[in-house]
PyMOL commands that place a pseudoatom at each C-alpha (Angstrom):
pseudoatom trace, name=CA, resn=UNK, resi=1, chain=A, elem=C, hetatm=0, pos=[-28.884, 54.685, 112.329]
pseudoatom trace, name=CA, resn=UNK, resi=2, chain=A, elem=C, hetatm=0, pos=[-29.493, 50.995, 111.382]
pseudoatom trace, name=CA, resn=UNK, resi=3, chain=A, elem=C, hetatm=0, pos=[-33.393, 50.068, 109.817]
pseudoatom trace, name=CA, resn=UNK, resi=4, chain=A, elem=C, hetatm=0, pos=[-33.908, 47.231, 111.934]
pseudoatom trace, name=CA, resn=UNK, resi=5, chain=A, elem=C, hetatm=0, pos=[-37.168, 46.641, 110.162]
pseudoatom trace, name=CA, resn=UNK, resi=6, chain=A, elem=C, hetatm=0, pos=[-35.805, 46.630, 106.472]
pseudoatom trace, name=CA, resn=UNK, resi=7, chain=A, elem=C, hetatm=0, pos=[-32.600, 44.132, 107.750]
pseudoatom trace, name=CA, resn=UNK, resi=8, chain=A, elem=C, hetatm=0, pos=[-36.253, 41.979, 109.048]
pseudoatom trace, name=CA, resn=UNK, resi=9, chain=A, elem=C, hetatm=0, pos=[-37.830, 42.210, 105.854]
pseudoatom trace, name=CA, resn=UNK, resi=10, chain=A, elem=C, hetatm=0, pos=[-35.121, 41.296, 104.160]
pseudoatom trace, name=CA, resn=UNK, resi=11, chain=A, elem=C, hetatm=0, pos=[-34.266, 38.283, 105.980]
pseudoatom trace, name=CA, resn=UNK, resi=12, chain=A, elem=C, hetatm=0, pos=[-37.959, 37.636, 105.785]
pseudoatom trace, name=CA, resn=UNK, resi=13, chain=A, elem=C, hetatm=0, pos=[-37.384, 37.596, 101.891]
pseudoatom trace, name=CA, resn=UNK, resi=14, chain=A, elem=C, hetatm=0, pos=[-34.697, 35.237, 101.832]
pseudoatom trace, name=CA, resn=UNK, resi=15, chain=A, elem=C, hetatm=0, pos=[-36.285, 32.880, 104.102]
pseudoatom trace, name=CA, resn=UNK, resi=16, chain=A, elem=C, hetatm=0, pos=[-39.240, 32.426, 101.773]
pseudoatom trace, name=CA, resn=UNK, resi=17, chain=A, elem=C, hetatm=0, pos=[-36.528, 32.020, 98.856]
pseudoatom trace, name=CA, resn=UNK, resi=18, chain=A, elem=C, hetatm=0, pos=[-35.235, 29.159, 100.786]
pseudoatom trace, name=CA, resn=UNK, resi=19, chain=A, elem=C, hetatm=0, pos=[-31.532, 31.377, 101.217]
pseudoatom trace, name=CA, resn=UNK, resi=20, chain=A, elem=C, hetatm=0, pos=[-30.591, 30.819, 104.746]
pseudoatom trace, name=CA, resn=UNK, resi=21, chain=A, elem=C, hetatm=0, pos=[-29.485, 28.518, 106.898]
pseudoatom trace, name=CA, resn=UNK, resi=22, chain=A, elem=C, hetatm=0, pos=[-30.940, 28.893, 110.387]
pseudoatom trace, name=CA, resn=UNK, resi=23, chain=A, elem=C, hetatm=0, pos=[-29.518, 27.368, 114.098]
pseudoatom trace, name=CA, resn=UNK, resi=24, chain=A, elem=C, hetatm=0, pos=[-26.310, 26.648, 115.075]
pseudoatom trace, name=CA, resn=UNK, resi=25, chain=A, elem=C, hetatm=0, pos=[-25.558, 23.457, 113.452]
pseudoatom trace, name=CA, resn=UNK, resi=26, chain=A, elem=C, hetatm=0, pos=[-27.318, 24.558, 109.630]
pseudoatom trace, name=CA, resn=UNK, resi=27, chain=A, elem=C, hetatm=0, pos=[-25.011, 27.720, 110.159]
pseudoatom trace, name=CA, resn=UNK, resi=28, chain=A, elem=C, hetatm=0, pos=[-21.889, 25.938, 110.650]
pseudoatom trace, name=CA, resn=UNK, resi=29, chain=A, elem=C, hetatm=0, pos=[-22.297, 23.652, 107.958]
pseudoatom trace, name=CA, resn=UNK, resi=30, chain=A, elem=C, hetatm=0, pos=[-23.180, 25.967, 105.709]
pseudoatom trace, name=CA, resn=UNK, resi=31, chain=A, elem=C, hetatm=0, pos=[-20.178, 27.678, 106.456]
pseudoatom trace, name=CA, resn=UNK, resi=32, chain=A, elem=C, hetatm=0, pos=[-17.679, 25.260, 106.208]
pseudoatom trace, name=CA, resn=UNK, resi=33, chain=A, elem=C, hetatm=0, pos=[-19.239, 24.046, 102.795]
pseudoatom trace, name=CA, resn=UNK, resi=34, chain=A, elem=C, hetatm=0, pos=[-18.913, 27.896, 101.650]
pseudoatom trace, name=CA, resn=UNK, resi=35, chain=A, elem=C, hetatm=0, pos=[-22.203, 28.346, 101.049]
pseudoatom trace, name=CA, resn=UNK, resi=36, chain=A, elem=C, hetatm=0, pos=[-23.132, 31.191, 103.202]
pseudoatom trace, name=CA, resn=UNK, resi=37, chain=A, elem=C, hetatm=0, pos=[-22.118, 34.416, 102.258]
pseudoatom trace, name=CA, resn=UNK, resi=38, chain=A, elem=C, hetatm=0, pos=[-23.439, 36.544, 106.362]
pseudoatom trace, name=CA, resn=UNK, resi=39, chain=A, elem=C, hetatm=0, pos=[-24.026, 35.711, 109.716]
pseudoatom trace, name=CA, resn=UNK, resi=40, chain=A, elem=C, hetatm=0, pos=[-26.304, 37.498, 112.020]
pseudoatom trace, name=CA, resn=UNK, resi=41, chain=A, elem=C, hetatm=0, pos=[-26.017, 36.795, 115.420]
pseudoatom trace, name=CA, resn=UNK, resi=42, chain=A, elem=C, hetatm=0, pos=[-28.326, 37.658, 118.010]
pseudoatom trace, name=CA, resn=UNK, resi=43, chain=A, elem=C, hetatm=0, pos=[-27.034, 40.022, 120.680]
pseudoatom trace, name=CA, resn=UNK, resi=44, chain=A, elem=C, hetatm=0, pos=[-28.625, 37.561, 123.407]
pseudoatom trace, name=CA, resn=UNK, resi=45, chain=A, elem=C, hetatm=0, pos=[-26.956, 34.911, 122.191]
pseudoatom trace, name=CA, resn=UNK, resi=46, chain=A, elem=C, hetatm=0, pos=[-24.458, 32.714, 124.796]
pseudoatom trace, name=CA, resn=UNK, resi=47, chain=A, elem=C, hetatm=0, pos=[-20.905, 33.911, 124.836]
pseudoatom trace, name=CA, resn=UNK, resi=48, chain=A, elem=C, hetatm=0, pos=[-20.235, 30.511, 123.803]
pseudoatom trace, name=CA, resn=UNK, resi=49, chain=A, elem=C, hetatm=0, pos=[-22.079, 30.593, 120.700]
pseudoatom trace, name=CA, resn=UNK, resi=50, chain=A, elem=C, hetatm=0, pos=[-20.594, 34.027, 119.492]
pseudoatom trace, name=CA, resn=UNK, resi=51, chain=A, elem=C, hetatm=0, pos=[-16.933, 33.486, 120.401]
pseudoatom trace, name=CA, resn=UNK, resi=52, chain=A, elem=C, hetatm=0, pos=[-17.686, 29.926, 118.129]
pseudoatom trace, name=CA, resn=UNK, resi=53, chain=A, elem=C, hetatm=0, pos=[-18.963, 31.791, 115.221]
pseudoatom trace, name=CA, resn=UNK, resi=54, chain=A, elem=C, hetatm=0, pos=[-16.562, 34.927, 115.495]
pseudoatom trace, name=CA, resn=UNK, resi=55, chain=A, elem=C, hetatm=0, pos=[-13.873, 32.477, 114.861]
pseudoatom trace, name=CA, resn=UNK, resi=56, chain=A, elem=C, hetatm=0, pos=[-15.373, 30.317, 112.370]
pseudoatom trace, name=CA, resn=UNK, resi=57, chain=A, elem=C, hetatm=0, pos=[-16.012, 33.316, 110.124]
pseudoatom trace, name=CA, resn=UNK, resi=58, chain=A, elem=C, hetatm=0, pos=[-12.657, 34.944, 110.445]
pseudoatom trace, name=CA, resn=UNK, resi=59, chain=A, elem=C, hetatm=0, pos=[-11.219, 31.602, 109.339]
pseudoatom trace, name=CA, resn=UNK, resi=60, chain=A, elem=C, hetatm=0, pos=[-13.379, 31.543, 106.626]
pseudoatom trace, name=CA, resn=UNK, resi=61, chain=A, elem=C, hetatm=0, pos=[-13.690, 34.991, 105.636]
pseudoatom trace, name=CA, resn=UNK, resi=62, chain=A, elem=C, hetatm=0, pos=[-17.561, 35.329, 106.382]
pseudoatom trace, name=CA, resn=UNK, resi=63, chain=A, elem=C, hetatm=0, pos=[-18.712, 38.916, 107.598]
pseudoatom trace, name=CA, resn=UNK, resi=64, chain=A, elem=C, hetatm=0, pos=[-20.614, 38.160, 111.179]
pseudoatom trace, name=CA, resn=UNK, resi=65, chain=A, elem=C, hetatm=0, pos=[-22.828, 40.790, 112.568]
pseudoatom trace, name=CA, resn=UNK, resi=66, chain=A, elem=C, hetatm=0, pos=[-24.198, 41.076, 116.205]
pseudoatom trace, name=CA, resn=UNK, resi=67, chain=A, elem=C, hetatm=0, pos=[-27.810, 42.168, 116.014]
pseudoatom trace, name=CA, resn=UNK, resi=68, chain=A, elem=C, hetatm=0, pos=[-31.268, 41.463, 116.976]
pseudoatom trace, name=CA, resn=UNK, resi=69, chain=A, elem=C, hetatm=0, pos=[-32.648, 39.608, 119.888]
pseudoatom trace, name=CA, resn=UNK, resi=70, chain=A, elem=C, hetatm=0, pos=[-33.167, 36.140, 119.384]
pseudoatom trace, name=CA, resn=UNK, resi=71, chain=A, elem=C, hetatm=0, pos=[-36.780, 36.475, 119.511]
pseudoatom trace, name=CA, resn=UNK, resi=72, chain=A, elem=C, hetatm=0, pos=[-36.451, 39.040, 116.841]
pseudoatom trace, name=CA, resn=UNK, resi=73, chain=A, elem=C, hetatm=0, pos=[-34.115, 36.691, 114.715]
pseudoatom trace, name=CA, resn=UNK, resi=74, chain=A, elem=C, hetatm=0, pos=[-36.870, 34.090, 115.065]
pseudoatom trace, name=CA, resn=UNK, resi=75, chain=A, elem=C, hetatm=0, pos=[-39.878, 36.240, 114.106]
pseudoatom trace, name=CA, resn=UNK, resi=76, chain=A, elem=C, hetatm=0, pos=[-38.204, 37.135, 110.711]
pseudoatom trace, name=CA, resn=UNK, resi=77, chain=A, elem=C, hetatm=0, pos=[-37.827, 33.796, 109.528]
pseudoatom trace, name=CA, resn=UNK, resi=78, chain=A, elem=C, hetatm=0, pos=[-40.799, 32.256, 111.404]
pseudoatom trace, name=CA, resn=UNK, resi=79, chain=A, elem=C, hetatm=0, pos=[-39.097, 29.431, 113.468]
pseudoatom trace, name=CA, resn=UNK, resi=80, chain=A, elem=C, hetatm=0, pos=[-38.471, 29.443, 117.251]
pseudoatom trace, name=CA, resn=UNK, resi=81, chain=A, elem=C, hetatm=0, pos=[-35.669, 29.926, 119.286]
pseudoatom trace, name=CA, resn=UNK, resi=82, chain=A, elem=C, hetatm=0, pos=[-33.053, 30.580, 116.415]
pseudoatom trace, name=CA, resn=UNK, resi=83, chain=A, elem=C, hetatm=0, pos=[-29.772, 32.767, 117.902]
pseudoatom trace, name=CA, resn=UNK, resi=84, chain=A, elem=C, hetatm=0, pos=[-27.451, 32.006, 114.614]
pseudoatom trace, name=CA, resn=UNK, resi=85, chain=A, elem=C, hetatm=0, pos=[-29.067, 33.004, 110.624]
pseudoatom trace, name=CA, resn=UNK, resi=86, chain=A, elem=C, hetatm=0, pos=[-26.748, 32.302, 107.388]
pseudoatom trace, name=CA, resn=UNK, resi=87, chain=A, elem=C, hetatm=0, pos=[-27.579, 34.095, 104.457]
pseudoatom trace, name=CA, resn=UNK, resi=88, chain=A, elem=C, hetatm=0, pos=[-26.653, 31.779, 101.556]
pseudoatom trace, name=CA, resn=UNK, resi=89, chain=A, elem=C, hetatm=0, pos=[-27.452, 34.322, 98.714]
pseudoatom trace, name=CA, resn=UNK, resi=90, chain=A, elem=C, hetatm=0, pos=[-24.869, 37.166, 97.321]
pseudoatom trace, name=CA, resn=UNK, resi=91, chain=A, elem=C, hetatm=0, pos=[-27.672, 39.812, 96.799]
pseudoatom trace, name=CA, resn=UNK, resi=92, chain=A, elem=C, hetatm=0, pos=[-29.545, 39.438, 100.018]
pseudoatom trace, name=CA, resn=UNK, resi=93, chain=A, elem=C, hetatm=0, pos=[-26.006, 39.521, 101.960]
pseudoatom trace, name=CA, resn=UNK, resi=94, chain=A, elem=C, hetatm=0, pos=[-24.777, 42.380, 100.061]
pseudoatom trace, name=CA, resn=UNK, resi=95, chain=A, elem=C, hetatm=0, pos=[-28.118, 44.127, 100.720]
pseudoatom trace, name=CA, resn=UNK, resi=96, chain=A, elem=C, hetatm=0, pos=[-28.338, 43.372, 104.484]
pseudoatom trace, name=CA, resn=UNK, resi=97, chain=A, elem=C, hetatm=0, pos=[-24.508, 44.315, 104.850]
pseudoatom trace, name=CA, resn=UNK, resi=98, chain=A, elem=C, hetatm=0, pos=[-25.228, 47.618, 102.703]
pseudoatom trace, name=CA, resn=UNK, resi=99, chain=A, elem=C, hetatm=0, pos=[-27.717, 48.585, 105.495]
pseudoatom trace, name=CA, resn=UNK, resi=100, chain=A, elem=C, hetatm=0, pos=[-25.789, 47.515, 108.067]
pseudoatom trace, name=CA, resn=UNK, resi=101, chain=A, elem=C, hetatm=0, pos=[-23.277, 49.891, 107.423]
pseudoatom trace, name=CA, resn=UNK, resi=102, chain=A, elem=C, hetatm=0, pos=[-25.349, 53.058, 106.864]
pseudoatom trace, name=CA, resn=UNK, resi=103, chain=A, elem=C, hetatm=0, pos=[-26.422, 52.460, 103.239]
pseudoatom trace, name=CA, resn=UNK, resi=104, chain=A, elem=C, hetatm=0, pos=[-30.115, 53.316, 102.157]
for i in range(1, 104): cmd.bond("trace and resi %d" % i, "trace and resi %d" % (i + 1))
show_as sticks, trace
zoom trace
């Protein structure tokens, strides 16, 4: 079982460290600049947004995970109405990926 509380904690730490891109435009820019290591997209994001990011992440070989709600992602970073978050730092992205894929 995925520990969503731990993931939210790591997202919060990454935010405080200034290592995230929040929102659609910021994440697209970070992907294109190759400065993001991982994309998290809300389960209740629009189908158009999900499709856009799945295609972008595939073409740039960036892992993408669909999890949490817009409300939960927004609360984790302290900004309202964010459906997409990009993690820019390798350590945070690896730690989040490890939790998602069944690690501690």
